[in-house]
C-alpha positions in Angstrom: 18.5 83.8 -194.2 16.7 80.6 -195.1 14.6 79.8 -198.2 11.3 80.4 -196.4 12.4 83.8 -194.9 10.0 86.7 -195.5 10.4 90.5 -195.3 8.2 91.2 -192.3 7.3 94.6 -190.8 6.4 94.3 -187.1 4.2 96.7 -185.2 6.2 97.2 -182.1 4.4 98.9 -179.2 7.2 98.8 -176.7 5.4 96.1 -174.7 6.6 92.6 -174.0 4.3 90.7 -176.4 5.4 92.5 -179.6 9.0 92.5 -178.4 9.1 88.8 -178.0 7.4 88.5 -181.4 10.3 90.4 -182.9 12.8 88.0 -181.3 10.9 84.9 -182.5 10.6 86.2 -186.1 14.4 86.9 -186.2 15.1 83.5 -184.7 13.0 82.0 -187.5 15.3 83.7 -190.1 13.0 86.4 -191.3 14.1 89.9 -192.3 12.4 92.0 -189.6 11.8 95.7 -189.4 10.1 97.2 -186.4 7.7 100.1 -186.6 6.1 102.1 -183.8 2.7 103.4 -184.7 1.9 106.8 -183.2 -1.9 106.9 -183.3 -2.7 109.7 -180.9 -1.3 113.2 -180.6 -0.6 113.8 -176.9 -2.4 116.8 -175.6 -1.4 119.3 -173.0 -2.3 116.9 -170.2 0.9 115.0 -170.0 1.4 111.6 -168.5 -1.8 109.9 -169.7 -0.7 108.7 -173.1 2.9 107.6 -172.6 3.9 107.3 -176.2 7.3 108.8 -175.6 8.1 106.1 -173.0 6.8 103.4 -175.3 8.9 104.7 -178.2 12.0 104.7 -175.9 11.3 101.1 -174.8 10.8 100.0 -178.4 14.1 101.6 -179.5 15.9 99.7 -176.7 14.4 96.4 -177.7 15.5 97.0 -181.4 19.0 97.8 -180.2 19.2 94.7 -178.2 17.8 92.5 -181.0 19.7 94.4 -183.7 16.8 95.1 -185.9 15.9 98.3 -187.8 13.4 100.6 -186.1 11.1 103.3 -187.5 8.2 105.3 -186.4 5.1 106.2 -188.4 2.3 108.7 -187.5 -1.2 107.6 -188.2 -2.8 110.1 -185.8 -4.9 111.9 -188.5 -6.3 108.6 -189.8 -6.9 107.4 -186.2 -8.9 110.6 -185.4 -10.9 110.3 -188.6 -11.5 106.5 -188.7 -11.6 105.6 -185.0 -12.0 108.5 -182.6 -14.7 110.3 -184.5 -16.7 107.0 -184.7 -16.1 106.6 -180.9 -17.6 110.0 -180.2 -20.6 109.5 -182.6 -21.4 106.2 -181.0 -21.4 107.6 -177.5 -23.6 110.5 -178.7 -26.0 108.0 -180.1 -26.3 106.3 -176.7 -24.2 103.2 -177.6 -21.0 102.0 -176.0 -18.3 101.5 -178.7 -15.2 99.4 -178.7 -12.5 101.6 -180.4 -9.8 98.8 -180.2 -11.8 96.8 -182.8 -12.0 99.7 -185.2 -8.3 100.6 -184.6 -7.3 97.0 -185.6 -9.4 97.1 -188.8 -8.6 100.6 -189.9 -5.1 101.3 -188.5 -3.1 98.3 -187.6 -4.4 96.0 -190.4 -5.2 98.6 -193.0 -3.1 101.8 -192.8 -0.1 99.9 -191.3 -0.5 97.0 -193.7 -0.6 99.4 -196.7 2.5 101.2 -195.3 4.4 97.9 -194.9 3.6 96.7 -198.4 4.5 100.0 -200.0 7.9 99.8 -198.2 8.7 96.3 -199.5 7.4 94.0 -196.7 5.6 90.8 -197.7 3.7 90.5 -194.4 3.1 92.3 -191.2 3.3 91.0 -187.6 1.8 92.0 -184.3 1.9 90.8 -180.7 -1.8 89.8 -180.6 -2.6 86.4 -179.0 -4.2 84.9 -182.1 -3.4 81.9 -184.3 -4.0 81.3 -188.0 -4.0 78.4 -190.4 -4.6 77.9 -194.1 -7.2 75.4 -195.2 -8.1 75.1 -198.9 -6.5 78.4 -199.7 -8.5 80.1 -197.0 -6.8 81.7 -193.9 -8.7 80.9 -190.8 -8.3 82.9 -187.6 -8.1 80.6 -184.5 -8.2 81.3 -180.8 -4.9 81.6 -179.0 -3.3 78.8 -177.0 -3.8 80.8 -173.9 -7.5 81.2 -173.3 -7.0 84.0 -170.8 -5.1 86.1 -173.4 -7.0 85.2 -176.6 -7.6 88.4 -178.6 -9.7 87.1 -181.5 -12.5 89.2 -180.0 -10.7 92.3 -181.1 -9.9 91.1 -184.6 -13.3 89.8 -185.8 -13.7 92.8 -188.2 -10.6 91.8 -190.3 -11.0 90.7 -193.9 -9.6 87.6 -195.5 -6.9 89.7 -197.2 -5.9 91.4 -194.0 -5.6 88.2 -192.0 -3.7 86.4 -194.8 -1.0 89.1 -194.8 -0.5 88.9 -191.0 1.5 86.7 -188.7 1.1 86.4 -184.9 4.3 84.9 -183.4 3.1 84.6 -179.8 -0.3 83.1 -180.5 0.8 79.6 -179.8 2.4 80.5 -176.4 1.0 81.1 -172.9 1.5 84.5 -171.5 3.7 83.2 -168.8 5.9 81.6 -171.4 6.2 84.9 -173.2 7.3 86.6 -169.9 9.8 83.8 -169.2 11.3 84.1 -172.7 11.6 87.9 -172.3 13.5 87.4 -169.1 15.6 84.6 -170.5 16.8 86.6 -173.5 17.3 89.7 -171.3 14.9 92.0 -173.1 15.2 95.5 -171.6 11.4 95.7 -171.1 10.9 92.2 -169.8 9.2 93.3 -166.6 7.0 96.0 -168.2 3.3 95.9 -167.2 0.7 95.1 -169.8 -1.1 98.1 -171.1 -4.8 98.5 -170.5 -7.4 100.5 -172.4 -6.9 102.7 -175.4 -4.2 105.2 -175.7 -6.3 108.4 -175.9 -7.8 107.7 -172.5 -4.8 106.1 -170.8 -4.7 106.5 -167.0 -7.0 109.6 -167.0 -10.5 109.6 -165.6 -12.9 108.7 -168.3 -15.8 111.0 -167.5 -13.9 114.3 -167.6 -12.2 113.2 -170.8 -15.5 112.5 -172.5 -17.0 115.8 -171.3 -14.2 117.6 -173.3 -15.7 116.3 -176.5 -19.4 115.7 -175.8 -22.1 117.6 -173.9 -23.9 115.7 -171.2 -27.5 116.5 -170.2 -28.5 115.4 -166.7 -31.8 113.6 -166.4 -34.0 111.3 -164.2 -33.3 107.8 -163.1 -36.2 105.4 -162.8 -36.6 102.0 -161.3 -37.8 99.4 -163.9 -39.7 97.5 -161.2 -41.6 100.3 -159.4 -41.6 102.8 -162.3 -40.7 105.4 -159.8 -38.0 108.0 -159.9 -35.0 107.1 -157.7 -32.3 109.7 -158.6 -30.7 111.8 -161.2 -28.0 110.9 -163.8 -25.2 113.1 -165.1 -25.8 112.5 -168.8 -26.5 109.2 -170.6 -23.1 109.2 -172.3 -21.6 108.3 -168.9 -23.5 105.0 -168.5 -23.5 101.6 -170.1 -25.8 98.6 -169.7 -25.0 96.5 -166.6 -23.0 99.3 -165.0 -23.0 99.5 -161.2 -20.5 102.2 -160.3 -21.4 105.9 -160.3 -25.2 105.7 -160.0 -25.3 107.4 -156.6 -28.6 105.8 -155.6 -29.0 105.0 -151.9 -31.1 105.4 -148.8 -34.4 104.7 -150.5 -37.4 103.5 -148.4 -38.5 99.9 -149.1 -35.3 99.2 -150.9 -33.8 95.8 -150.6 -30.3 97.2 -150.0 -29.0 95.3 -153.1 -26.8 97.3 -155.6 -28.3 99.1 -158.5 -27.4 98.4 -162.2 -28.2 100.2 -165.5 -30.9 98.3 -167.3 -31.9 100.7 -170.2 -31.1 104.1 -171.7 -33.9 106.1 -173.3 -32.4 108.9 -175.4 -35.8 110.3 -176.4 -36.7 111.1 -172.8 -33.2 111.3 -171.5 -34.1 108.7 -168.9 -31.8 106.1 -167.3 -33.6 103.0 -166.2 -32.1 100.9 -163.4 -32.7 97.5 -161.7 -31.9 96.4 -158.2 -29.9 93.2 -157.8 -27.2 91.6 -160.0 -29.6 89.0 -161.4 -32.7 91.2 -162.0 -34.5 89.9 -165.1 -34.3 93.3 -166.7 -30.6 92.9 -167.0 -30.9 89.8 -169.2 -31.8 89.2 -172.8 -32.7 86.1 -174.8 -31.0 87.4 -177.9 -29.9 90.4 -179.9 -29.9 92.1 -183.3 -26.4 92.8 -184.8 -25.5 94.7 -187.9 -22.2 95.7 -189.8 -21.5 92.0 -190.1 -18.1 90.7 -191.1 -17.1 87.0 -191.7 -13.4 86.4 -192.0 -13.9 83.8 -194.7 -15.9 86.3 -196.8 -19.2 84.7 -196.2 -21.4 83.3 -193.4 -21.6 79.6 -192.7 -25.2 79.7 -193.8 -28.4 81.7 -193.5 -29.0 79.9 -190.2 -26.4 78.1 -188.2 -25.3 77.1 -184.7 -22.3 78.9 -183.1 -20.8 80.0 -179.9 -20.8 83.7 -179.1 -18.9 86.3 -177.0 -20.5 89.7 -176.2 -17.5 90.9 -174.2 -13.8 90.2 -174.0 -12.7 87.3 -171.8 -16.2 86.0 -171.6 -16.6 82.3 -172.1 -18.3 81.7 -175.5 -21.9 80.7 -175.1 -24.0 78.5 -177.5 -26.5 80.3 -179.7 -28.6 80.1 -182.9 -27.8 82.7 -185.7 -30.1 83.8 -188.5 -28.8 86.0 -191.2 -30.8 88.4 -193.4 -28.7 90.7 -195.5 -26.4 92.6 -193.2 -28.5 91.8 -190.1 -27.9 88.9 -187.7 -30.6 87.8 -185.3 -29.0 85.8 -182.5 -30.8 83.7 -179.9 -28.8 82.5 -176.9 -29.5 79.0 -175.5 -29.8 80.7 -172.1 -30.3 84.4 -171.4 -27.2 86.6 -171.4 -26.6 89.6 -169.0 -25.7 93.1 -170.1 -26.2 92.8 -173.9 -24.8 96.3 -174.8 -25.6 98.2 -178.0 -22.4 99.4 -179.7 -20.3 96.5 -178.4 -19.5 93.5 -180.5 -20.8 90.0 -180.7 -18.1 87.6 -182.0 -19.0 84.2 -183.3 -17.0 81.0 -183.1 -17.3 77.4 -184.2 -14.9 75.4 -182.0 -11.5 77.2 -182.2 -12.3 79.1 -185.4 -13.4 82.7 -185.1 -16.0 83.2 -187.8 -16.4 86.9 -187.5 -19.0 89.0 -185.8 -21.1 92.2 -185.9 -22.0 95.3 -183.8 -24.9 94.9 -181.4 -27.8 97.2 -182.2 -30.3 96.1 -179.6 -31.0 93.3 -177.2 -34.1 91.2 -177.9 -36.4 89.1 -175.8 -38.4 86.5 -177.8 -39.6 82.9 -177.8 -38.2 82.1 -181.2 -36.3 84.0 -183.9 -38.3 86.2 -186.2 -37.3 87.7 -189.5 -35.5 91.1 -188.8 -37.7 94.0 -190.1 
């Protein structure tokens, strides 16, 4: 152990990124303990949420690296803090991102508390994120690999949370992480990356959602002609910009171009659609966001320039931000497609992730107005 070594508790998922993170931390001389977080109780439909396989992989990695391994069950907290919110948002007609809430409430709150209570000084995860300290403030920076950068999912973290976390693979490219895993002969070196959230896994999303929420069929209307063009299977099953699953076809005087979801009207249970990928109804000049969080603890100003992402892996686009209380009014330099209520807008200045908010509605305007 060296003089700068820390007691670090690592969230080990059984995947390659967190496994390489464990190796790197040990190589740096830290006292590492790995913990597998079980956040979802598997139901009677086996094979969708492969927690048992992931736990087995995590154990093998710890045996190979000779580090202690534990499991902790946060399923009750996950249901209360993440999954219930997920259901509430869908019922309200929005499209939530449960991974963002899971990071804030489980991985960087429940797990962080657990780690500190058990003698750790910091926690670590396999997220592709970088940090640095400037004037006693911990900044969150985009990862070295732009294709894997995960700051979008961590915008809701506080200064205290980010200051207590380390991200060992944030300075590496994904291919370098894979190469290192093979080089050191990790037992899971060829394991595929996981996608989606655990409680959905590989199962079909629509039947899963129908188990928890009731879906009321209704009419589909064309925003251009104002005419009925079909029937939807419940607004909970559609998100703005969606193309698949609309089942509209064979209409007279139709251009033959694909249809996309443009709006959802909960009051009338109506789905509005537009034909053509670049239909004006699919674009917005700006948006209103609430539930704001700035990682530094405060916004850069009441009005400021920034770059924004409204979805993961999107290239950040320039915008103007105006803050009033817990509301941000954002105007894009050029219109953005599929601005989706319930999703997150994440703000950046160069490589620094400032924070973000939850999109409430899209907005078309000539210039920003004071939020009402």
